[in-house]
Each structure stands twice: as structure tokens, then as C-alpha cells.
N, C-alpha and C positions, 0 to 999 in steps of 0.2 A: 248827308245828316240828317238824321231821325229822333223825335224832341229827345228819346234816354241820352244822345247823347250827349248832350246843352244838358243835360242835370249836373252840377253841381255831385260832387262825392256824396256829402251828407243827403240828400235827394237821392241817391240810387240806391244809396245801407239801406234810410225808410224804407225806400220802395223792396228794395231783395227778401225784410226781415215780415215787411206786410205779404209779402205771396209764398215765405216758410212757412209760417203758424199764422191759425185766430191768433185773436187778440185775449188778454189776460181778462178772468172775472175780477172782482174785488168779493170776498170774503165777509156778507155782512155783520157780523163777532165779529173781527179780528182788523179787516183790511188788509190780508196780506192775498199778493195777487195769485193766482195759482189757475194753472189750466179749464175750458169750460170743465173737462172730463174731472178733472180730479178734485173739484169742487165739493163733492157729498163726500169721498174719500176724511177730507183733509180736514170738512165738520167733526165727521167721525170721532178722528181720530185726531192729529195733532192740533186741534184750533185750541190755542188758549181764550178763545173767550175775551171779552173785554177787554182783561187785563193784559192783551199779550198782543195789545198797537204799537206802536211805533212812541216812543218817549217823544212829545213835543221836541223839533227843531231850535235850535239855540233861538236864532232869527223867530222861530213862530209871532204871532197877532196874536193877540189879549186885548181883550175887547170890556169896556163897561157892558152895565147893563142894561144903559139907552141908550147905548148903542147895536148892543142887541136886539131892542126895541124898535129903532130907527131902520134895522134886517123884517122885520117882520113877527118876529115872534111874538105871540104870543104875552098877556102877562105874568103868567105861572106858570107856564111850557114851561121858561126856564128855570125856577127852581128844581120843579118835577125832573127835568132832566138834570139837574147836579148831582140830587141826592139820589137818584138810580147807576147815577158812572154813568150816565150818555152824551156828559157834558163835561170834558177834565176843568176846571176854576185851581184859582190862584187866591190865596186873602180870605182875612174874614166873613158874613156874613155878612154886613152891611158895608166891604169893601171891594166883591169878588170880582175877578177880571176870570173873562171866559177864554177857552181858549179859540178863538174863532173858525177854526178848520171843521172843529169838531160840530160849532152851533149854523156851518154850515152843511154841512153834511146833515145831520138830523133836517136843517130847512127841505134842503132838498128831496128826504127821506116827503115828508110830509107832501112837497107836493107831488109826486110822484103817487102815493096815493090816493087824494083828489084826485086822479085821474083817471084813476081803472074803477 
């Protein structure tokens, strides 16, 4: 019996999907997943920009300013991201909660930019 035959059904399905097509890429503007060959067409014709991002899930995590600072977000950067619409938030200026997903994505982009 080969190693393939010992795989679970889910593992076999994942292996087949991986072999059928390459992985999708994420649009940097609206976070839509698309094939690499279609990304430029998507951005030119169909991309809705940041307004096209999916709405936060009901179970989405919202963090305070202090929690964002503990993650390593520079002091004034979070406010700038919120004003630019790059990070979604709830509440008034002194009592805001920021969407953890957006904060994590922006921090990952900053780290990737530094490595270049």
C-alpha cells in the first residue's frame, strides 16, 4: 500500500486541488482572491478598492489602541491608517476599537516592505 492510500479523504482532496491549479493570489486593494493571470484584469476592470472588502464577520476580533500598540504598531500609524480607511474601526476617537484583521494585514505589509 502506497503513502497515498494511507491519506485521509480530506488530505487526498487537498492534494488533488493542489495538483489541478496553482494557488490564488489576493488583490492588494479589495482582498479578493483571483488567479495570478487574472489579477491585472481584475484590478483594471472589476476591483472596487477598499470599499469592496468583505464586511467583518460577526465573530471578528476588535482590539483597543493599547492592544494594537502591544502588537508593535507605531504610535501615530494606527490613527493614520484609520483616517485613510486602511483599518476599519468602531466607536469615537477616544474609545475606538480596531479590526484585528486589518491591523494584522497592515503590519504584515510593513514587515514585507522592510525586507525588500
